[in-house]
C-alpha positions in Angstrom: -15.0 17.2 32.3 -13.3 13.8 32.7 -16.3 12.4 30.9 -15.4 14.4 27.8 -11.8 13.1 27.5 -10.7 10.0 25.6 -9.5 7.5 28.1 -5.8 6.5 27.8 -6.5 2.7 28.0 -3.9 1.4 25.5 -0.6 -0.1 26.8 2.6 -0.7 24.8 1.5 -4.2 23.8 -1.8 -2.8 22.5 0.0 -0.1 20.4 2.5 -2.6 19.0 -0.2 -5.0 18.0 -2.5 -2.3 16.6 0.4 -1.3 14.3 0.6 -4.8 13.0 -3.2 -5.3 12.9 -3.7 -2.2 10.9 -1.2 -3.2 8.2 -1.5 -7.0 7.9 -5.0 -7.6 6.6 -7.1 -7.9 3.5 -4.5 -6.3 1.2 -2.0 -9.1 2.0 -4.3 -12.0 2.6 -6.7 -11.4 -0.3 -5.4 -8.6 -2.4 -1.9 -10.1 -2.9 -3.5 -12.7 -5.1 -4.5 -10.1 -7.6 -1.1 -8.3 -7.3 0.8 -11.6 -8.0 -1.3 -12.2 -11.1 -0.3 -8.7 -12.4 3.4 -8.7 -11.4 4.4 -12.3 -10.9 7.5 -12.7 -8.6 8.4 -9.0 -9.1 5.6 -8.4 -6.6 8.3 -8.9 -3.9 10.2 -5.8 -5.2 6.9 -3.8 -5.3 6.3 -4.6 -1.6 9.9 -3.7 -0.8 9.8 -0.3 -2.6 6.4 0.8 -1.1 7.4 -0.6 2.3 10.6 1.5 2.4 8.7 4.6 1.3 6.1 4.0 4.1 8.8 3.7 6.7 10.2 7.1 5.8 6.6 8.5 6.0 6.3 7.0 9.5 9.6 8.4 10.7 8.5 11.8 9.6 5.2 11.3 11.4 6.9 10.1 14.5 9.2 13.1 14.7 6.2 15.5 14.2 4.0 13.8 16.8 6.7 13.9 19.4 7.8 17.4 18.6 4.8 18.9 20.3 2.8 17.5 23.2 -0.5 18.9 22.0 -0.7 16.9 18.8 -3.4 14.2 19.1 -4.2 13.6 15.4 -3.0 14.2 11.8 -5.4 17.1 11.6 -3.5 18.9 14.4 -0.3 18.6 12.5 -1.8 19.7 9.1 -3.4 22.7 10.7 -0.2 23.8 12.4 2.0 23.6 9.2 -0.4 23.9 6.3 -3.4 25.9 7.7 -7.0 25.2 8.6 -8.2 24.6 5.0 -5.7 21.7 4.4 -6.4 20.4 7.9 -10.1 20.3 7.3 -9.7 18.4 4.0 -7.0 16.1 5.4 -9.1 15.3 8.5 -12.2 14.4 6.5 -10.1 12.6 3.9 -8.5 10.5 6.6 -11.9 9.5 7.8 -12.9 8.7 4.2 -9.7 6.6 3.8 -10.6 4.4 6.7 -14.2 4.2 5.6 -13.1 2.9 2.2 -10.5 0.6 3.7 -13.0 -0.9 6.2 -15.5 -1.3 3.3 -12.9 -3.4 1.6 -12.6 -5.5 4.7 -16.4 -5.9 5.0 -16.5 -7.1 1.4 -13.7 -9.5 2.1 -15.6 -11.0 5.1 -18.5 -11.8 2.7 -16.0 -13.4 0.3 -14.4 -15.6 3.0 -17.6 -16.9 4.4 -18.5 -18.2 0.9 -15.8 -20.9 1.5 -18.2 -22.6 3.9 -21.7 -21.2 3.3 -23.2 -20.1 -0.1 -25.2 -17.2 1.3 -25.4 -13.6 0.0 -22.1 -11.8 0.8 -23.9 -8.9 2.4 -25.4 -11.0 5.2 -22.1 -12.0 7.0 -20.8 -8.4 6.2 -23.6 -6.8 8.2 -23.3 -9.4 11.0 -19.6 -8.6 11.3 -20.3 -4.9 11.5 -23.0 -5.3 14.2 -20.7 -7.5 16.4 -17.8 -5.1 16.1 -20.0 -2.1 16.8 -21.2 -3.6 20.0 -17.7 -4.4 21.2 -16.3 -1.0 20.3 -19.1 0.8 22.2 -17.7 -0.7 25.5 -14.1 0.5 26.2 -11.0 1.5 24.4 -9.1 -1.2 26.4 -11.5 -3.8 24.9 -10.6 -2.5 21.4 -6.9 -3.0 22.3 -7.5 -6.5 23.6 -9.5 -7.4 20.4 -6.7 -6.1 18.2 -4.1 -7.9 20.3 -5.6 -11.3 19.8 -6.7 -10.7 16.2 -3.1 -9.6 15.4 -1.6 -12.5 17.3 -3.6 -14.9 15.1 -2.2 -13.3 12.0 1.4 -13.3 13.3 1.2 -17.0 14.3 -0.3 -17.9 10.9 2.5 -16.2 8.9 5.0 -17.7 11.3 3.6 -21.2 10.6 3.5 -20.5 6.9 7.2 -19.5 6.8 8.3 -22.4 9.0 6.3 -24.9 7.0 7.7 -23.4 3.8 11.3 -23.8 5.0 10.6 -27.4 6.0 9.1 -28.2 2.6 12.0 -26.5 0.9 14.6 -28.6 2.8 12.6 -31.8 2.2 12.1 -31.1 -1.5 8.4 -31.7 -1.0 6.2 -32.3 -4.0 2.7 -30.9 -4.2 0.0 -31.2 -6.9 1.7 -28.2 -8.5 5.2 -29.7 -8.5 8.3 -29.5 -6.3 8.6 -26.9 -3.6 11.8 -25.0 -4.6 13.3 -21.5 -4.8 13.4 -22.0 -8.6 9.6 -21.5 -8.7 10.3 -17.8 -8.2 12.1 -17.3 -11.5 11.4 -20.5 -13.6 7.9 -19.5 -14.8 8.7 -16.6 -17.0 11.4 -14.9 -14.9 11.1 -12.3 -12.2 9.2 -10.0 -14.5 7.0 -12.4 -16.5 4.5 -9.7 -17.4 7.1 -7.1 -18.1 7.6 -3.7 -16.4 3.9 -2.8 -17.1 2.6 -5.7 -15.0 5.1 -4.8 -12.2 3.9 -1.2 -12.2 0.2 -2.1 -12.3 0.6 -4.1 -9.1 1.4 -0.9 -7.0 -2.2 0.0 -6.4 -2.9 -3.2 -4.4 0.5 -3.0 -2.8 -0.2 0.5 -1.5 -3.6 -0.8 -0.2 -1.8 -3.5 1.7 0.1 -0.8 3.7 -2.9 1.4 4.5 -3.4 1.9 8.2 0.3 1.9 9.2 -0.1 5.4 10.5 -2.8 4.2 12.9 0.0 4.4 15.5 -0.4 8.2 15.1 -4.1 8.2 15.5 -3.8 6.1 18.7 -1.2 8.5 20.2 -4.0 10.3 22.1 -4.9 7.1 23.9 -1.5 5.6 24.7 -0.2 5.8 28.2 3.5 6.6 27.2 3.7 8.0 23.7 7.4 9.1 24.0 8.4 5.5 24.4 5.7 3.5 22.6 5.5 5.4 19.3 9.2 5.3 18.4 9.3 1.6 19.4 6.3 0.8 17.1 7.7 2.8 14.2 11.3 1.5 14.4 10.0 -2.1 14.1 8.1 -1.4 10.9 11.1 -2.4 8.5 11.4 -5.8 10.3 7.6 -6.3 10.0 7.7 -5.5 6.3 10.6 -7.8 5.6 9.1 -10.7 7.6 5.3 -10.4 7.2 5.2 -9.3 3.6 8.4 -10.2 1.8 9.1 -13.4 3.8 5.5 -14.6 3.4 5.4 -13.9 -0.3 8.7 -15.6 -1.0 7.4 -18.8 0.8 4.1 -18.6 -1.1 5.9 -18.4 -4.5 8.2 -21.2 -3.6 5.3 -23.5 -2.8 3.0 -22.2 -5.6 4.3 -21.2 -9.0 2.7 -17.8 -9.5 0.9 -19.0 -12.5 -1.2 -21.3 -10.3 -2.5 -18.5 -8.0 -6.0 -17.1 -8.6 -6.7 -13.4 -8.3 -10.1 -14.1 -6.9 -9.0 -16.2 -3.9 -6.6 -15.9 -1.0 -3.1 -17.3 -2.0 -2.7 -18.2 1.7 -5.7 -20.6 1.6 -4.5 -22.0 -1.7 -1.0 -22.6 -0.3 -2.1 -24.4 2.9 -4.5 -26.6 0.9 -1.5 -27.9 -1.1 0.4 -28.9 2.0 -1.8 -32.0 2.3 -3.3 -31.3 5.8 -7.1 -31.9 5.3 -8.3 -29.1 7.5 -5.5 -26.7 6.7 -7.4 -24.7 4.1 -10.4 -24.3 6.3 -8.3 -23.2 9.3 -6.5 -20.6 7.1 -9.7 -19.4 5.7 -10.9 -18.8 9.3 -7.6 -16.9 10.0 -8.0 -14.6 7.0 -11.6 -14.1 8.0 -10.5 -12.9 11.5 -7.9 -10.8 9.7 -10.5 -9.0 7.7 -12.6 -8.5 10.9 -9.5 -7.2 12.7 -8.8 -4.6 9.9 -12.5 -3.6 10.0 -12.2 -3.3 13.8 -9.2 -0.9 13.3 -11.3 1.0 10.8 -14.2 1.5 13.2 -11.8 2.6 15.9 -10.0 5.0 13.6 -13.1 6.6 11.9 -14.8 7.2 15.3 -11.7 8.9 16.7 -11.2 11.0 13.6 -14.8 12.3 13.8 -14.4 13.0 17.5 -11.2 15.0 16.7 -12.9 16.9 13.9 -15.8 17.9 16.1 -13.4 19.0 18.9 -11.8 21.3 16.3 -15.1 22.7 15.1 -14.7 20.9 11.8 -17.6 18.6 12.2 -21.0 18.3 13.9 -20.7 18.8 17.7 -22.6 15.6 18.4 -19.7 13.6 17.3 -17.6 15.0 20.2 -19.9 13.4 22.8 -18.6 10.4 24.8 -20.5 7.7 26.5 -20.0 6.6 30.0 -17.1 4.3 28.8 -15.3 7.4 27.3 -16.0 6.1 23.8 -17.3 8.5 21.1 -20.5 6.5 20.5 -22.2 8.9 18.2 -19.2 9.0 15.9 -19.0 5.3 16.1 -22.6 4.8 15.1 -22.4 7.1 12.1 -19.2 5.6 10.8 -20.7 2.1 11.1 -23.8 3.3 9.2 -21.6 4.6 6.3 -19.6 1.3 6.4 -22.8 -0.7 5.8 -22.6 0.7 2.3 -19.9 -1.8 1.7 -22.4 -4.6 2.4 -24.7 -2.9 -0.1 -22.0 -2.8 -2.8 -21.4 -6.6 -2.4 -25.1 -7.0 -3.4 -25.1 -4.5 -6.3 -21.6 -5.0 -7.9 -20.0 -8.1 -6.2 -17.3 -8.5 -8.8 -16.1 -4.8 -8.9 -16.8 -3.7 -5.3 -13.5 -4.8 -3.8 -11.4 -3.2 -6.6 -13.2 0.1 -6.5 -13.1 0.7 -2.7 -9.4 -0.5 -2.5 -8.4 1.9 -5.2 -10.2 4.9 -3.7 -8.7 4.0 -0.3 -5.1 3.8 -1.8 -5.5 7.2 -3.5 -6.8 8.9 -0.4 -4.1 7.4 1.8 -1.5 8.7 -0.7 -3.0 12.2 0.0 -2.7 11.7 3.7 0.9 10.3 3.5 1.8 13.2 1.2 0.5 15.7 3.7 2.6 14.2 6.4 5.7 14.5 4.2 4.9 18.1 3.3 4.3 19.0 6.9 7.6 17.5 7.8 9.3 19.6 5.2 7.6 22.7 6.6 8.8 21.6 10.1 12.4 21.3 8.9 12.2 24.8 7.3 10.4 26.7 10.0 10.9 25.0 13.4 14.6 24.8 14.0 14.2 25.1 17.7 12.0 21.9 17.8 14.4 20.0 15.5 17.3 20.8 17.9 15.4 19.2 20.8 14.1 16.2 18.7 15.1 12.8 20.1 13.5 11.0 17.2 14.9 12.6 14.0 13.7 11.3 10.7 16.7 10.1 8.5 17.8 11.4 5.1 15.4 14.4 5.2 14.5 16.6 3.3 15.9 14.6 0.3 13.9 11.4 1.0 10.7 13.4 1.5 10.9 14.6 -2.1 11.8 11.1 -3.4 8.8 9.5 -1.7 6.4 12.3 -2.9 7.6 11.7 -6.5 7.0 7.9 -6.1 3.4 8.7 -4.9 2.8 10.9 -8.0 4.1 8.1 -10.3 1.8 5.6 -8.6 -1.2 7.9 -9.3 -0.2 8.3 -12.9 0.0 4.5 -13.2 -3.5 4.2 -11.8 -4.7 6.6 -14.5 -3.4 4.4 -17.3 -4.6 1.1 -15.8 -8.1 0.2 -16.9 -9.0 -1.5 -13.5 -8.2 1.6 -11.5 -8.9 4.5 -13.9 -12.6 4.9 -13.0 -11.9 5.1 -9.3 -9.0 7.5 -9.8 -11.2 9.8 -11.9 -14.1 9.5 -9.3 -12.0 10.3 -6.2 -11.3 14.1 -7.1 -15.0 14.7 -6.6 -14.5 14.0 -2.9 -11.8 16.7 -2.7 -13.9 19.2 -4.7 -16.7 18.5 -2.2 -14.5 19.1 0.8 -12.9 22.4 -0.5 -16.4 23.7 -1.4 -17.8 22.7 2.0 -14.9 24.5 3.7 -15.4 27.7 1.7 -19.1 27.6 2.4 -18.5 27.1 6.2 -16.0 30.0 6.3 -18.4 32.3 4.5 -21.2 31.5 6.9 -19.0 32.0 9.9 -17.9 35.4 8.7 -21.6 36.4 8.0 -22.6 35.3 11.5 -19.7 37.2 13.0 
């Protein structure tokens, strides 16, 4: 029986770094270039708004996870408060979320390798998938170690960027683009150079930058001390947002006027190339490459555990619930990797549009998942007064803030509908939900007939 249980091989440092690794990735290192082109310096406010909203989502998730010892996934929570139908749709949607997110990371790997080698993007994408698959098939502790070191590289990079930026500001350093100064933030058309419309259009990529923050919840089943580790990881999210997102973007915009940043390349690589250190751009390109690999690694971990959980709840094929000798759901890992390889195919078929399509679909599906968390928390507040009384990790400003964040998510979806770049993906995504609801109804009908 021990063979069929996930091994609790993650320590506090693993969980803390997984939380960082899941959120600091392709959306920030590559996608922020596109977002800056849309919004200009107002992108800082977009990151602040979405970051604050995500923090309240995470506090709601944290209270729910710790309210009942039996919760091991988002599906468990959804089934308890919203019923099996919504749980089924949410579980499979969460898997699809991470598939789309990891596809974006796979596509990014191909883009980054182009910096050194002009080879087809799908080749490095596939190589990356195969390496990560081999490593993930070993032990969950190895996954934790991989994420620890991947995330550490990201943290050090952003630290170095901020320190260098402060030094250049104090020196009044001049680059090929002009002087490094705080005035660069507002002197090139103001804080909202493209108006409110440009600011609003940036929200899709900003949302994508935060996808994966709830991976803390998915890893709850494999942490050695969830009562201590989960609150610790969640409470540090605001500092991470202020430092890693807002702080890094302010430094980027001080060194580079936003008008000089290209939506098709990483603003981090561009910034370090301006500093004047010959190898800086190459080193940073390596860092953002490892960042994409890290986020893809998180995606592999998450999708395999989601399929494992779905199978254990009789919501997916039973084969996905089988573990190998290392207590890893290898069948689920293999099938997720196979689906992820579609990302490599997309880089071959539609290299220009692939990243935009998968990141938009990912953002939309994550909005569903985050919305379900907030609605479950509302149900918890309304129906489980005895659990609330015992809660040691109460979510603040509820239920009011739940409704505010839900309204924000609806507004973001409406913005995507009016934006040409995201409209196609938004109209395509409902087909996924129609498929899931139809599949669930078909399953239930067959179960009743067999009974």
